[in-house]
N, C-alpha and C positions, 0 to 999 in steps of 0.2 A: 275464265278459261274456255277456249273454243276447241281445243284438242280433245278427242275422244279418250276417256280414261277407262282403263280396265281395272276392275276391282275384284279381289278374291274375297268372298263373303262366307262367314259361318254364322248360322242362326237366322232368325227372323228379324230383319232390319228395315222396317217400313220407312224409317227416316231418310233412307237413301232416295226415295221417290220425291222428297221435298228439298233436295239439295240444290236444285237448278244447275247441276253439273252434268255434262254429257258423259254418261256412264254406260259401260258394258260390264255386267257382273257375271261371275262364275262361282259356283259353290265349292267349298273345300271337299276333296274326295280322298278319303282315307286309303282307299285301295291304290297301291302303287305310288302314293304321294311321295314317300321318302326317297324312292329310287329315282324318280324323274323330276323332283321338285326344283333342283338347282337349275335345270334347263327351263322348266315351265315358268318359274318365278320371274325370269327376265321379261316375260311378256306382260306382267302385271305392274300397275303403277302403285297400288297400295292394297292393304288387307284390312277388312272390317270384321271384327269378332264380337259377337253378342255374348254377354255373360249374364246368366240367370242363376238363381239359387239352386244348389244341388247339382249343377253341371260342372264336371271336372275338365271337360275338353277345352274350354276357352283358355285356361291357364296352360294346358299342355301345348296348345297351338302357339300361344305367345312365346313360351320358352323355346319351342321348336323354331319359330321364325327368327328369334333373336340369335339362335345358334347357327342356323343354316343360311339365313338370308338377312343379315343385319341391315342391309341397305334398303330393304322393303319397308316402306312406311306402314306401321301397324297401329290401328286405332281400336280401342276397346270401348264398346257401348255396354254399360253395366246398369242392371236394375239396382235400385237402392239396397235391396236385400243381398246383393252380391258384392258389397264393398270389400269383403275379405279377398275376393279374386283380384280386385283392383290393386289392393295393397301388395299382394303377392306378385302381381305383374310388374309393379314399379320396382320391387326388389329384384326382379329378373331382368330389368333393363327397359321396361316399357316407358315410353316418353309421353304418349298421347292417349287421352281417354276422356269420355264424357259420362256423366251420370244421367240416366234417363229420368227426367223430371217433368214431363209433359207429353202432350199429343205429338205424333210424328210431324205434323205441319209446324208445330212450335219448335221442335228440336232440330228441324232441318237446317235452318240457318247456322245454328251452333255447330252442327256436324260439318257443314260446308267450310266454316272457318277452321275447324280442327283439321279437316283433310288438307286444306290449302297450306296450313302451317306445317303439318307433318311432311308434306311433299316439298315445301320450301326448305325444311331442315335437310332433307336428302339432297336437294339441289346444291345447298351450301357445301355439304360434304364432297360432292362430286366436283364442284368448281375448284376447290382449293387443294385437293389431293387426289392422286390416282387411287389411293387406298383410304377408305373411310376410317379404318381403324387407326392408321397412322395420323390422320388429321385430328381425330378426337383425342388421341393420346397426347398429341402436342397441345391441343386446346386445353385439355384438363390439367396437364402437368406444367403448363407455362407459368412462370412466377409472376408475370405481368398480367394485370386484369384484362380479360377479353370479354366482349359482350356483343351479341347479335341483336340488332334492333330492326323492327319493322320501319317502313317509311314514315310512319306517324311518330316514331321514337319509342315505341313500346318495347320493353325488354322481352326477347323471346328465348334467349339462351345466354348464360353467363358461366364463366369457368370458376373453379373454386377460389382462385386468387382474387377475382372481383367480388365474389360472395364474401370472402374473409375480410376484404378491404372495408366493406360497408356493413358487415354483420348480418346480412339477410340471407335466407335460403333461396334456392332457385325458384321455388314455387312462390315465395313472397315477392321476389323481384318481378315475376311475370305479371304481377298486379300493378306495376308502376310503369310510367313513361320515364325517360331520362330526365325530363324537365321537373317531374315530381320528386326526384331524388336530389336535385341541385339546391344549393343555397338560393334564397329568393332573388338576390342581386344578380346571380349568374344566369337565371332562366331567360331573361330577355336577350342575353348575349348568345345563348345556344340556339334558341328556337329559330331566329332568322337564318342562321347557318344551316340548320337541319332542313329548312325549307328550300334552300339553294341546292343542297345535296339531293333532295327528293325531286326537284324539278329539273335536275341535270345541269344547273348553272355551275356547279362545282363537282369535282370528282373526289376531292380530299380536303379536309380541314384539320388544322392543328391549333390548339389554344390551351389556355390554362383555365380549368374549371374547378369549382369547389363543390363537393358532394356533402350531404348530411348523412352520417351513418345511422344505424338503427337507434343509437343513443343520442341522436341529434348533435353530434360533435362534427366540426368541420374537418373534411379530408381534402387536402389540396392535391390536384392531379395535373400531370401533363396529359392531355386528352387528344387523341388523334382518331379521326373517323373517315372511312372510305365508303363510297357508294359502289356496291357490287351490281353489275348490270346483268340483265337477262340476255337471251340469245338475240333479241332484237336491238340491243344497245340501250335499253331504257333502264333506269335505276330500279332494282328489284328489292333490295334490302340494304341495311347498313351494318358494317363491321367496325367496331370501335376498340381502341386499346387505351387503357388508363394506367399510368405509372404514378404510384403514390409518392408525392414529394412533400408530405407534411413535415417530416423531420428536417429536410433541407430548408424549408421555409422558416421553421422555427430557429434554426441556426443562423440563417441569413438575417432574420429580424433581430436576433440578439446581437449579431455583429454590427448591424446598422445602428442599433441603440448604443452599442459600445463606442462606435465611431462618433456618434452625436455627443456622448458624455465626454469623450476625449476632447472634442472640439470645445465643449462647454467649459472644461477645465482650463483650456488655454485661454478661452475668452475671459474666464473669471480673473485670471492674472492681470489682464488689462483693465478690467472693471474695478478691481480692488483699489488701485491708486486713486481713481476718480471718485469712488465712493467715500474713501477716507477724507478726501478734500471736502466733500459735501458735509460730512459729519463735523469737520473742523469749522466750516462756515457757520453751521447751526450753533455749535458750541460757543464760538467767538461772539456771535450776536446775542446769545443768551446772557453772557457776561456783560456785554455793553448795555443791554436793556436794564439789567439790575442797577446800573449806575446812572441811568438817565430817565428814571421814572417821572421826573418833573419836567421833561422836555418832550412833549407830544410829537413834535415834528420828527425829531431824531428817532423816537420810539417807533413811529410808523415806518420810517425808513428801514430799520432793522427787521421789523416784522415782515415787510415785503421781501427782504432778502432771504429770510427763513422760509417763507412760503415758496419762493422761487427754487431754493435749494431742495426742499422736500419734494417738489414736483419733479425736479431732475433725478433725484434718487428713486422716485416712484417709477419713472420710465426705465431706469436701469434694472431694477428688480423685476419689473413686469416683463422686460425683454428676456432676461435670464430664464424666468419661469416658462415663457412661451417657447423658447428655444429648447428647453429640457423636457417638455411635456411629452407624453405618449398618448396619442389619441387618433381615432379614425379621421379620414378626410372629411371635411365639412365645407363643401363648396358654397360660395356666395359671391355676389358682385363685389369686387374689390378694386380700388384704385391704387396702382403701384406707387404713385406719387405720395399718397398718404402713408403707405407702408414705409417708404424711404424716409419721409419726414419724421415719423415716429421712431425710426431706427437711427437717426442722425447722431444722437448722443452716444449710443452704445458703439457705433462704428468709429466715432472719433476716439472713444476710450480704447477700442481694440487696437487701433493703429498707433496711438501715442503721438509724440511730437515730431518724429522723423518722417512720417508719411502724411501728406496732405490729402484730405478727403474732399472731393468735389462732386456734389449732387446736382447734375444738370437736368432738371425736371421739365419736360415739355409742357406747354400750355394746352388746356382742354384735352388732357389725356383721357382716352377712353378706358372704361372699366374692363376687367377680365373676370371670368368665373373661376374662382380658385379658392383653396383653403388658405386663409390668411397666415396661419402659423407655418404651413409648409412653404409658402412664398418667402416668409422671413427666414426660414431655414436655408432656402436656396441662396438668398443674398448673403447670409452669414457664411455658408460653406465657401462661396466664391471669394468672399472677403478674407477668410482665413487662408485660402490658397494664395491670394494676392499678397497678403502680409508675409508669408513664408518666401515668396518670390522676390521680396524687396528687403533683404536683411540690412542693406546700407541706406534705406530710405527711398522715397520716391513719391509717386502720385497715384491715388486710387480714384477712379472716376466711374460714376454710374449715370448714364444718360437714358432718358425715356422719350419716346415719340410715337406718334400714330403712323401706320403704314397700311396702304391698300394695295393688294396684289391682284393685278388684272390678267397676268399671264407670265410666261417664262421671261426671266430677266437676269442679267449678269449680276445685278445688285442683291438678289435674294437666292436662297437655296433652290436648286432646280426642281425638287420634289415638294416645294411648299405650295399647298393648294391655294386657289384663288380665294379672296375674301379680305375682310378687315382685320388687322392685327395691331396689338399693342406691343411695342418692342422695348426691351431693357438691354442696354449695352453696357457691359461691365469690363473695365479696362484697368490695366496696371502698367507701370513702367519698369517691370522687374526683369529677371534673367531670361524669360521666354522659354520656348520649348522647340526642339528640332521636330521635323516632320514625322519621324517614326514614333515619337512619344505622343504627338497630337492624335495619331490614329488609334491609340489605345487609351487615351485619357479618360474616356467614359466607361471603360471596362471595369466590372467589379473586381476588387482586390488588387488592381494595378496601382502601384505607387512607386515613386522615385525616391521616397524617404528611406532612411536607414531602418533596419529591422527593429521593431518595437516602437517606432515613432508614428505609425499610422496603419490603418486597416485597408486603405485603398478604396473606401466606400463613399468618400465625400462627394466626388463628382459623379459617381454612378447613382448616388441618391438624388443629386440635382437632375440628372438625366431622367430618372424615373418619375420624379414629381412633374417635370415639364411635359413629358410625353403623356402622363396620366391626364393632364389638362388639355390634351390634343394640341400641344405646342411643339416647338422644335428649338433645338439649341445647337449652335455652331461655335467652333473655336478657330481663331486666327492668331498665330503667334510667330515670333521671329527671335532667334537667340540674341540676347543682349538688347533687345528693342521692346520687349513687353508682350503682353497677351490680351486679347479681347474676346470675350464670350458674348454672343448675341442670342437673346432669348426672344422667340416669336410666339406670342400667345394670342389665340383668337379673341377679338374684342367682344365684350358682352353688350347686349342690347338693353340690359337692365341697369338701373342706377344703384349705387351702393346704398345699403339700408340706412346707414348713418353718415350724412354728409360730413366732409372734413371740418367745416366750420363748427359743426356741433360737437365733434370729437375733441377739438382743441379746448383749452381751458376757457370756461365761460365766466364772464365777469358778473359779479353781483350774486347775491344769495336769495333764493325764493322765499316767499312769505312762509310763516309757520302756521300753526293751527292749535286747536284745543283738544284734539283727540288724546286717548290714553295709549301710551306705548309701554310695553314690557321690554326692558333692556336687560340682556343677559350677556355678561362678559366676565371671564374669570380673572382678567388683569385689572386690578383696582386703579392703576395709573392711567389706564385707558378708559375704564368705565366712568370714573368721576368726571373728567372733562366732557365726555359725551353727554352725561346726564345734565351737567350745567348748561351746555349749549342747547340741548333740546328744551330744557325748562325756560331758557331765555327766549326761545321761539314760541312759547306759550303752551307746550304740550304738558300733559299730566304724565309723569314718568314713574313707573315702578321698576326697581332694579333688583337684580339677583346675580350672584357670583357663579352659579352653576345651574344645570338643568333641573336638579331635584328641588332647589329653592324656587325656581321659576314655576314649576308645576304646583307647588304648595301655594304660592301667591295667586296663581290663576284659579285654582279650585276654591280658594277662600274669598276671592273677590267677586261680588255679586253684579258689578257693573260690566259694561262691554269693554273688551280689550281690542282696540282697533288695529294694532300692529304689534307683531313680535319682531324685535330687532336683536338677533343673537349671533354670537360667534359660532363657527363650525366646530373647531377643535377645542374641547374642554375636558377636564377630568370627569370621569364617569360617563354619563349619557352625552352624546355629541349633539350639535345643534340641529343636524338634519333629522335625527330621531325625535328631538324635542319638538321641532316644527310639525312633524307628523302627528304626534300625540295632541299638541295644542289645537291643530286644525280639525282633528277628529272630534274634540270636545267643544271647540268654538269655531264653527264653520265660517263665521263672518270675519275671523281674524286674518289679516294679510301678513305676509312673512318676508323679511329681508334678512338674508344670511350674509355674514361677514367672514372673509377668509383671507389669509396671507399667502395661500398656496393654491394654484389652479387645479391641482389634482383633487382638491376637496370639493370640486364642482358638484352642483345639485344632483342628488341621487333620487329625485322624485320622478314619478311618472308624468306623462303628458297632461293628465287630467288636473294636475296640481300646478301646471305652468302659469295659470292665470294669477295665482295668489303669491307666487314665490319669485324672488329676485336675489341674485348673488352679487355682492359688492366685493371687489378684491382690494385688500389693504395694500398700501395706504390710500386713503381717499380724503378729499377735502370736505368741509362741512357743507359747501354749496352743492356738491354732488349728492351727499347724503340727504340734504333737505329736499332737493329736486326729486330724488328717488322716492322719498316718503310721500311727497305730494302726488306723484304718479301712482303709487300703490294705493293711496287712499282716494284716488279719483277726484281730487278737488284742486283748484288753482291755488 
């Protein structure tokens, strides 16, 4: 501050000499103060009052100033023995104080900060309202959370609504910056925007932020922040508004899940027919094999058909579980061609015989950074819409290709940034949509279906997933001619973690070993063939039907147990808990968990990731053998 500041001072305040502020001080004068104070106070920028033990005047002056001149910044400097005066001052409306805890030259910088903060509060009051009383009445009574921030993001003032939202008192909040109150994932989103406000690059920002309340629970907010400028046009402080949207988020999440479950139910109807065919194939070949035990060639032929059918059934169940799961976004390099190839069976089952499915997958397609499950959900939602648009049959096409955008072009959306993209084009030959519907098609809750037949969240979910991955989606439709959705996703520079060739069925079964395996499976029809297959591979197998039996075997066995192979869901103690106990008692034992449901996924911490693997049922013996060798670190 370069302006000369006039201070009204009571008591001995040597700290003022070490504030580095241009000051002109005047002492309080009891004589005639009350009669002329209202006029005199206009010439002072702030008041400093010293509180020492046994002196009643500091509290009288604080109360007097709060009553007669509430716009005057008042700071109490208190000796430690006068804390009762501080408490009484706060109850009388005092906002700013410091406790004397050192020499004047040490306390000077703290007093400087307190003076500047107190004057800034007054400046805020004068900027927003002609009457300070009216402003703070609005500020305190506003049902929307309001908070005053310094340019560094530190909370300087917060209204009761904001305090109640997060469960902190004002004094507790003054110890935090906004970034410290945010969820860890949102801090890097907020801080660059705050820097732009502080530097003057932005005057206003609006975004969705998640705060952590005092009990560490997430609070979703619509957060808006404006930079308030000083008389020179430079940012001086920040004023923010936060609207609690946690309830709305919960409702929206439940509706989205309901929409997914509804879609999954419709999908299940199409899958049921195909899955029953698979069961019939397996059953038929089992009867054939019983009659041809003396014909090895025909026996092998039937076994190959059974293996093929079980693989097809595995894809169907895996796709249903993937589509119905509830999990956070887990981005990784993904190739859309591989996703489409894995979804081919379920898409064909969804559309049935009257709609032809054509997957035109481009060569050398670049990967994208995406959540594989969410990408599958996008394709499934678009497929379900296409099926509904072709009640009399037709053609469903998904094309993929690479695209590089060098600048504006009529062939791509005008606001698509430059760069490399991987494009998915999803088309149908259905009834199409008029222009007015195309404009609303991605809006939440918009639907052309009859009441009770849809929530209107299918395409809005698609839009949310695509934009979350920094992509763009467009729609082009014509009544009675069909609809085309084009999805532009930024290409990834990284390769997929598991190449397509390795994800497809691998021929041949790896070699076995001589290690000891503890097999735990409550279904005897599954446990017995697994034990036989493992023993044929050369392993020493100990088997148990539940976790309790497995623990007794482990504790009575003096030799090493190299691997625990256990189901997840069992009566009594589950497989995850069993694995935790076994590895605590036998740190050298590796673990493979088996589950038929993705929600049973590993509940272990990252420190256990090295020893644990989850295999989703059904799986082939080749996959099990290969996984065992990987876990035991031997070829």
